[in-house]
KESE-585697 format. One record per residue (C-alpha): residue number from 1; residue in three letters; x, y, z. Coordinates in nm, 4 decimals. Each point is the difference from the previous one (the first is absolute). Layout:
N
<r><vofi>NUM</vofi><mifi>ALA</mifi><east>X</east><north>Y</north><up>Z</up></r>
...
REM end
This chain:
147
<r><vofi>1</vofi><mifi>UNK</mifi><east>4.7211</east><north>0.6253</north><up>-7.0657</up></r>
<r><vofi>2</vofi><mifi>UNK</mifi><east>-0.1587</east><north>0.2982</north><up>0.1691</up></r>
<r><vofi>3</vofi><mifi>UNK</mifi><east>-0.1023</east><north>-0.2038</north><up>0.3083</up></r>
<r><vofi>4</vofi><mifi>UNK</mifi><east>0.3488</east><north>-0.0013</north><up>0.1530</up></r>
<r><vofi>5</vofi><mifi>UNK</mifi><east>0.2530</east><north>0.2467</north><up>0.1315</up></r>
<r><vofi>6</vofi><mifi>UNK</mifi><east>0.3628</east><north>-0.0285</north><up>0.1021</up></r>
<r><vofi>7</vofi><mifi>UNK</mifi><east>0.1780</east><north>0.1900</north><up>0.2763</up></r>
<r><vofi>8</vofi><mifi>UNK</mifi><east>0.2967</east><north>0.1648</north><up>-0.1706</up></r>
<r><vofi>9</vofi><mifi>UNK</mifi><east>0.2127</east><north>-0.0162</north><up>0.3174</up></r>
<r><vofi>10</vofi><mifi>UNK</mifi><east>-0.0714</east><north>-0.3533</north><up>0.1250</up></r>
<r><vofi>11</vofi><mifi>UNK</mifi><east>-0.1070</east><north>-0.1717</north><up>-0.3215</up></r>
<r><vofi>12</vofi><mifi>UNK</mifi><east>-0.3094</east><north>-0.1311</north><up>0.1768</up></r>
<r><vofi>13</vofi><mifi>UNK</mifi><east>-0.2798</east><north>-0.0883</north><up>-0.2418</up></r>
<r><vofi>14</vofi><mifi>UNK</mifi><east>-0.3577</east><north>0.0507</north><up>0.1213</up></r>
<r><vofi>15</vofi><mifi>UNK</mifi><east>-0.3582</east><north>0.0338</north><up>-0.1199</up></r>
<r><vofi>16</vofi><mifi>UNK</mifi><east>-0.1014</east><north>0.3616</north><up>-0.0599</up></r>
<r><vofi>17</vofi><mifi>UNK</mifi><east>-0.2579</east><north>0.1533</north><up>0.2287</up></r>
<r><vofi>18</vofi><mifi>UNK</mifi><east>-0.3450</east><north>-0.0478</north><up>-0.1541</up></r>
<r><vofi>19</vofi><mifi>UNK</mifi><east>0.1095</east><north>-0.2860</north><up>-0.2268</up></r>
<r><vofi>20</vofi><mifi>UNK</mifi><east>-0.1569</east><north>-0.3411</north><up>0.0534</up></r>
<r><vofi>21</vofi><mifi>UNK</mifi><east>0.1280</east><north>-0.3411</north><up>-0.0970</up></r>
<r><vofi>22</vofi><mifi>UNK</mifi><east>-0.2666</east><north>-0.2606</north><up>-0.0657</up></r>
<r><vofi>23</vofi><mifi>UNK</mifi><east>0.0959</east><north>-0.3592</north><up>-0.0748</up></r>
<r><vofi>24</vofi><mifi>UNK</mifi><east>-0.3264</east><north>-0.0653</north><up>-0.1841</up></r>
<r><vofi>25</vofi><mifi>UNK</mifi><east>0.0816</east><north>0.2858</north><up>-0.2394</up></r>
<r><vofi>26</vofi><mifi>UNK</mifi><east>0.3757</east><north>-0.0383</north><up>-0.0419</up></r>
<r><vofi>27</vofi><mifi>UNK</mifi><east>0.2375</east><north>-0.2566</north><up>0.1509</up></r>
<r><vofi>28</vofi><mifi>UNK</mifi><east>0.3322</east><north>0.1423</north><up>-0.1156</up></r>
<r><vofi>29</vofi><mifi>UNK</mifi><east>0.1706</east><north>0.3325</north><up>-0.0711</up></r>
<r><vofi>30</vofi><mifi>UNK</mifi><east>0.3277</east><north>0.0522</north><up>-0.1856</up></r>
<r><vofi>31</vofi><mifi>UNK</mifi><east>0.1903</east><north>0.3239</north><up>0.0529</up></r>
<r><vofi>32</vofi><mifi>UNK</mifi><east>0.3447</east><north>0.1273</north><up>-0.0866</up></r>
<r><vofi>33</vofi><mifi>UNK</mifi><east>0.2083</east><north>0.1580</north><up>0.2747</up></r>
<r><vofi>34</vofi><mifi>UNK</mifi><east>0.2957</east><north>0.2232</north><up>-0.0831</up></r>
<r><vofi>35</vofi><mifi>UNK</mifi><east>0.2724</east><north>0.0784</north><up>0.2516</up></r>
<r><vofi>36</vofi><mifi>UNK</mifi><east>0.2495</east><north>0.2795</north><up>-0.0654</up></r>
<r><vofi>37</vofi><mifi>UNK</mifi><east>0.3133</east><north>0.0888</north><up>0.1978</up></r>
<r><vofi>38</vofi><mifi>UNK</mifi><east>0.1428</east><north>0.3487</north><up>0.0599</up></r>
<r><vofi>39</vofi><mifi>UNK</mifi><east>0.2180</east><north>-0.0262</north><up>-0.3106</up></r>
<r><vofi>40</vofi><mifi>UNK</mifi><east>-0.2964</east><north>-0.0723</north><up>-0.2245</up></r>
<r><vofi>41</vofi><mifi>UNK</mifi><east>0.0699</east><north>-0.3693</north><up>-0.0445</up></r>
<r><vofi>42</vofi><mifi>UNK</mifi><east>-0.3167</east><north>-0.2052</north><up>0.0088</up></r>
<r><vofi>43</vofi><mifi>UNK</mifi><east>-0.1494</east><north>-0.3434</north><up>-0.0259</up></r>
<r><vofi>44</vofi><mifi>UNK</mifi><east>-0.3548</east><north>-0.1100</north><up>-0.0774</up></r>
<r><vofi>45</vofi><mifi>UNK</mifi><east>-0.1651</east><north>-0.3119</north><up>0.1382</up></r>
<r><vofi>46</vofi><mifi>UNK</mifi><east>-0.3380</east><north>-0.1466</north><up>-0.0847</up></r>
<r><vofi>47</vofi><mifi>UNK</mifi><east>-0.1999</east><north>-0.0925</north><up>0.3090</up></r>
<r><vofi>48</vofi><mifi>UNK</mifi><east>-0.3038</east><north>-0.2297</north><up>0.0033</up></r>
<r><vofi>49</vofi><mifi>UNK</mifi><east>-0.2464</east><north>0.0515</north><up>0.2852</up></r>
<r><vofi>50</vofi><mifi>UNK</mifi><east>-0.2377</east><north>-0.2883</north><up>0.0749</up></r>
<r><vofi>51</vofi><mifi>UNK</mifi><east>-0.3308</east><north>0.0904</north><up>0.1634</up></r>
<r><vofi>52</vofi><mifi>UNK</mifi><east>-0.1110</east><north>-0.2569</north><up>0.2589</up></r>
<r><vofi>53</vofi><mifi>UNK</mifi><east>-0.3626</east><north>-0.1027</north><up>0.0251</up></r>
<r><vofi>54</vofi><mifi>UNK</mifi><east>-0.1846</east><north>0.0717</north><up>0.3259</up></r>
<r><vofi>55</vofi><mifi>UNK</mifi><east>-0.3445</east><north>-0.1181</north><up>0.0996</up></r>
<r><vofi>56</vofi><mifi>UNK</mifi><east>-0.2648</east><north>0.2673</north><up>-0.0500</up></r>
<r><vofi>57</vofi><mifi>UNK</mifi><east>-0.3415</east><north>-0.0241</north><up>0.1600</up></r>
<r><vofi>58</vofi><mifi>UNK</mifi><east>-0.2966</east><north>-0.1168</north><up>-0.2069</up></r>
<r><vofi>59</vofi><mifi>UNK</mifi><east>-0.3415</east><north>0.1663</north><up>0.0093</up></r>
<r><vofi>60</vofi><mifi>UNK</mifi><east>-0.3414</east><north>-0.1615</north><up>-0.0266</up></r>
<r><vofi>61</vofi><mifi>UNK</mifi><east>-0.3226</east><north>0.1389</north><up>-0.1423</up></r>
<r><vofi>62</vofi><mifi>UNK</mifi><east>-0.3497</east><north>-0.1425</north><up>-0.0227</up></r>
<r><vofi>63</vofi><mifi>UNK</mifi><east>-0.2497</east><north>0.1388</north><up>-0.2529</up></r>
<r><vofi>64</vofi><mifi>UNK</mifi><east>-0.3780</east><north>-0.0060</north><up>0.0415</up></r>
<r><vofi>65</vofi><mifi>UNK</mifi><east>-0.0352</east><north>-0.2510</north><up>0.2814</up></r>
<r><vofi>66</vofi><mifi>UNK</mifi><east>-0.3539</east><north>-0.1196</north><up>0.0579</up></r>
<r><vofi>67</vofi><mifi>UNK</mifi><east>-0.1932</east><north>-0.2475</north><up>0.2085</up></r>
<r><vofi>68</vofi><mifi>UNK</mifi><east>-0.3670</east><north>-0.0776</north><up>0.0547</up></r>
<r><vofi>69</vofi><mifi>UNK</mifi><east>-0.1410</east><north>0.0793</north><up>0.3422</up></r>
<r><vofi>70</vofi><mifi>UNK</mifi><east>-0.0646</east><north>-0.2951</north><up>0.2320</up></r>
<r><vofi>71</vofi><mifi>UNK</mifi><east>0.2782</east><north>-0.1966</north><up>-0.1713</up></r>
<r><vofi>72</vofi><mifi>UNK</mifi><east>0.1092</east><north>-0.3138</north><up>0.1816</up></r>
<r><vofi>73</vofi><mifi>UNK</mifi><east>0.3321</east><north>-0.0301</north><up>0.1805</up></r>
<r><vofi>74</vofi><mifi>UNK</mifi><east>0.2810</east><north>-0.0879</north><up>-0.2464</up></r>
<r><vofi>75</vofi><mifi>UNK</mifi><east>-0.1823</east><north>0.1580</north><up>-0.2956</up></r>
<r><vofi>76</vofi><mifi>UNK</mifi><east>0.2656</east><north>0.1638</north><up>-0.2184</up></r>
<r><vofi>77</vofi><mifi>UNK</mifi><east>-0.0236</east><north>0.3722</north><up>-0.0661</up></r>
<r><vofi>78</vofi><mifi>UNK</mifi><east>-0.0261</east><north>0.0641</north><up>-0.3748</up></r>
<r><vofi>79</vofi><mifi>UNK</mifi><east>0.3290</east><north>0.1573</north><up>-0.1120</up></r>
<r><vofi>80</vofi><mifi>UNK</mifi><east>0.3622</east><north>-0.1059</north><up>-0.0021</up></r>
<r><vofi>81</vofi><mifi>UNK</mifi><east>0.3134</east><north>0.1805</north><up>0.1123</up></r>
<r><vofi>82</vofi><mifi>UNK</mifi><east>0.2284</east><north>0.1706</north><up>-0.2496</up></r>
<r><vofi>83</vofi><mifi>UNK</mifi><east>0.3584</east><north>0.0141</north><up>0.1229</up></r>
<r><vofi>84</vofi><mifi>UNK</mifi><east>0.2483</east><north>0.2492</north><up>-0.1355</up></r>
<r><vofi>85</vofi><mifi>UNK</mifi><east>0.3642</east><north>-0.0715</north><up>0.0794</up></r>
<r><vofi>86</vofi><mifi>UNK</mifi><east>0.3087</east><north>0.1786</north><up>-0.1319</up></r>
<r><vofi>87</vofi><mifi>UNK</mifi><east>0.1798</east><north>-0.3337</north><up>0.0411</up></r>
<r><vofi>88</vofi><mifi>UNK</mifi><east>-0.2437</east><north>-0.1902</north><up>-0.2238</up></r>
<r><vofi>89</vofi><mifi>UNK</mifi><east>0.1669</east><north>-0.3074</north><up>-0.1410</up></r>
<r><vofi>90</vofi><mifi>UNK</mifi><east>0.2400</east><north>-0.0357</north><up>0.2911</up></r>
<r><vofi>91</vofi><mifi>UNK</mifi><east>-0.2499</east><north>-0.0632</north><up>0.2798</up></r>
<r><vofi>92</vofi><mifi>UNK</mifi><east>-0.1166</east><north>-0.3537</north><up>0.0684</up></r>
<r><vofi>93</vofi><mifi>UNK</mifi><east>-0.3151</east><north>0.0517</north><up>0.2092</up></r>
<r><vofi>94</vofi><mifi>UNK</mifi><east>-0.2231</east><north>0.2502</north><up>0.1790</up></r>
<r><vofi>95</vofi><mifi>UNK</mifi><east>-0.1620</east><north>-0.0206</north><up>0.3423</up></r>
<r><vofi>96</vofi><mifi>UNK</mifi><east>-0.3206</east><north>0.1901</north><up>0.0789</up></r>
<r><vofi>97</vofi><mifi>UNK</mifi><east>-0.1281</east><north>0.1149</north><up>0.3375</up></r>
<r><vofi>98</vofi><mifi>UNK</mifi><east>-0.2819</east><north>0.2198</north><up>0.1311</up></r>
<r><vofi>99</vofi><mifi>UNK</mifi><east>0.1632</east><north>0.2700</north><up>0.2135</up></r>
<r><vofi>100</vofi><mifi>UNK</mifi><east>-0.3049</east><north>0.1948</north><up>0.1118</up></r>
<r><vofi>101</vofi><mifi>UNK</mifi><east>-0.2737</east><north>0.1997</north><up>-0.1620</up></r>
<r><vofi>102</vofi><mifi>UNK</mifi><east>-0.3170</east><north>0.1880</north><up>0.0701</up></r>
<r><vofi>103</vofi><mifi>UNK</mifi><east>-0.2960</east><north>-0.0956</north><up>0.2123</up></r>
<r><vofi>104</vofi><mifi>UNK</mifi><east>-0.0701</east><north>-0.3767</north><up>-0.0004</up></r>
<r><vofi>105</vofi><mifi>UNK</mifi><east>0.2957</east><north>-0.0869</north><up>-0.2235</up></r>
<r><vofi>106</vofi><mifi>UNK</mifi><east>0.0319</east><north>-0.3227</north><up>0.2007</up></r>
<r><vofi>107</vofi><mifi>UNK</mifi><east>-0.3047</east><north>-0.1254</north><up>-0.1917</up></r>
<r><vofi>108</vofi><mifi>UNK</mifi><east>0.2527</east><north>-0.1007</north><up>-0.2663</up></r>
<r><vofi>109</vofi><mifi>UNK</mifi><east>0.2995</east><north>-0.2286</north><up>-0.0265</up></r>
<r><vofi>110</vofi><mifi>UNK</mifi><east>0.2654</east><north>-0.0441</north><up>-0.2662</up></r>
<r><vofi>111</vofi><mifi>UNK</mifi><east>0.1812</east><north>-0.2895</north><up>-0.1596</up></r>
<r><vofi>112</vofi><mifi>UNK</mifi><east>0.3641</east><north>0.0410</north><up>0.0961</up></r>
<r><vofi>113</vofi><mifi>UNK</mifi><east>0.1190</east><north>-0.1406</north><up>-0.3325</up></r>
<r><vofi>114</vofi><mifi>UNK</mifi><east>-0.2499</east><north>0.1365</north><up>-0.2560</up></r>
<r><vofi>115</vofi><mifi>UNK</mifi><east>-0.1276</east><north>0.3249</north><up>0.1546</up></r>
<r><vofi>116</vofi><mifi>UNK</mifi><east>-0.3594</east><north>-0.1119</north><up>-0.0519</up></r>
<r><vofi>117</vofi><mifi>UNK</mifi><east>-0.2298</east><north>0.1715</north><up>0.2508</up></r>
<r><vofi>118</vofi><mifi>UNK</mifi><east>-0.2937</east><north>-0.1946</north><up>0.1398</up></r>
<r><vofi>119</vofi><mifi>UNK</mifi><east>-0.2640</east><north>0.0210</north><up>0.2704</up></r>
<r><vofi>120</vofi><mifi>UNK</mifi><east>0.1318</east><north>-0.0812</north><up>0.3478</up></r>
<r><vofi>121</vofi><mifi>UNK</mifi><east>-0.3174</east><north>0.0609</north><up>0.2028</up></r>
<r><vofi>122</vofi><mifi>UNK</mifi><east>-0.3689</east><north>-0.0325</north><up>-0.0776</up></r>
<r><vofi>123</vofi><mifi>UNK</mifi><east>-0.2235</east><north>0.3049</north><up>0.0216</up></r>
<r><vofi>124</vofi><mifi>UNK</mifi><east>0.0811</east><north>0.2208</north><up>-0.3001</up></r>
<r><vofi>125</vofi><mifi>UNK</mifi><east>-0.3021</east><north>0.2281</north><up>-0.0351</up></r>
<r><vofi>126</vofi><mifi>UNK</mifi><east>-0.0114</east><north>0.2731</north><up>-0.2655</up></r>
<r><vofi>127</vofi><mifi>UNK</mifi><east>-0.2513</east><north>0.2077</north><up>0.1962</up></r>
<r><vofi>128</vofi><mifi>UNK</mifi><east>0.2323</east><north>0.0051</north><up>0.3040</up></r>
<r><vofi>129</vofi><mifi>UNK</mifi><east>0.3318</east><north>0.0542</north><up>-0.1843</up></r>
<r><vofi>130</vofi><mifi>UNK</mifi><east>0.0332</east><north>0.0222</north><up>-0.3774</up></r>
<r><vofi>131</vofi><mifi>UNK</mifi><east>0.3757</east><north>0.0586</north><up>-0.0285</up></r>
<r><vofi>132</vofi><mifi>UNK</mifi><east>0.3044</east><north>-0.1368</north><up>0.1782</up></r>
<r><vofi>133</vofi><mifi>UNK</mifi><east>0.3642</east><north>0.1047</north><up>0.0028</up></r>
<r><vofi>134</vofi><mifi>UNK</mifi><east>0.2549</east><north>-0.2788</north><up>0.0351</up></r>
<r><vofi>135</vofi><mifi>UNK</mifi><east>0.3719</east><north>0.0834</north><up>0.0013</up></r>
<r><vofi>136</vofi><mifi>UNK</mifi><east>0.2016</east><north>-0.2698</north><up>-0.1749</up></r>
<r><vofi>137</vofi><mifi>UNK</mifi><east>0.3760</east><north>-0.0317</north><up>0.0203</up></r>
<r><vofi>138</vofi><mifi>UNK</mifi><east>0.1926</east><north>-0.1955</north><up>-0.2617</up></r>
<r><vofi>139</vofi><mifi>UNK</mifi><east>0.3523</east><north>-0.1218</north><up>0.0697</up></r>
<r><vofi>140</vofi><mifi>UNK</mifi><east>0.2292</east><north>-0.1530</north><up>-0.2576</up></r>
<r><vofi>141</vofi><mifi>UNK</mifi><east>0.2403</east><north>-0.2864</north><up>0.0555</up></r>
<r><vofi>142</vofi><mifi>UNK</mifi><east>0.3001</east><north>0.2144</north><up>-0.0829</up></r>
<r><vofi>143</vofi><mifi>UNK</mifi><east>0.2022</east><north>0.0057</north><up>-0.3169</up></r>
<r><vofi>144</vofi><mifi>UNK</mifi><east>0.1533</east><north>-0.3114</north><up>-0.1440</up></r>
<r><vofi>145</vofi><mifi>UNK</mifi><east>0.3724</east><north>0.0573</north><up>0.0501</up></r>
<r><vofi>146</vofi><mifi>UNK</mifi><east>0.0734</east><north>-0.2386</north><up>-0.2861</up></r>
<r><vofi>147</vofi><mifi>UNK</mifi><east>-0.1308</east><north>0.2473</north><up>-0.2584</up></r>
REM end
C-alpha cells in the first residue's frame, strides 16, 4: 500500500507524510515487507496493520429556524438539529449546550438531550430584533469500544 514507508536501515515501518488513515474508511491494511542481506539473500513477510478507531467530533446544523414574535416561555423554535458525526453508528448519545451567541442569545435555551431550542425569556419582539445568533455545541458520548 502506498500509505506506508519503511526505513531501510532500521526496518521501522511508518505512515508516509501526507497519508491519512481513517478507521471509518478502512480498518485494515495488508502489506508485504522484503528484507535482503548483503549477499542478496532475502525473505518476505506479510504484515497486517489494524487501524484503531478514535473519537472524532460531531457537528450540528440547524436549517431555517423560525419563531413567532411574543412567543411564550418554553415555546419550541421551529426546526430540529442535524448532527453529522464521522463516528455514526458507534456513538450512543449526544449532548447539546448553548455556548454563546450574538446579542440577546440568552433569550433561548436548549434541551440537553434533543438539541431542541426554545424560548427562555419572554419579550421576543420582531420590531426590536428580528434575528438572533445562538452558538450550539454538540458533544458525543464517545465511541463504543465494543465495536
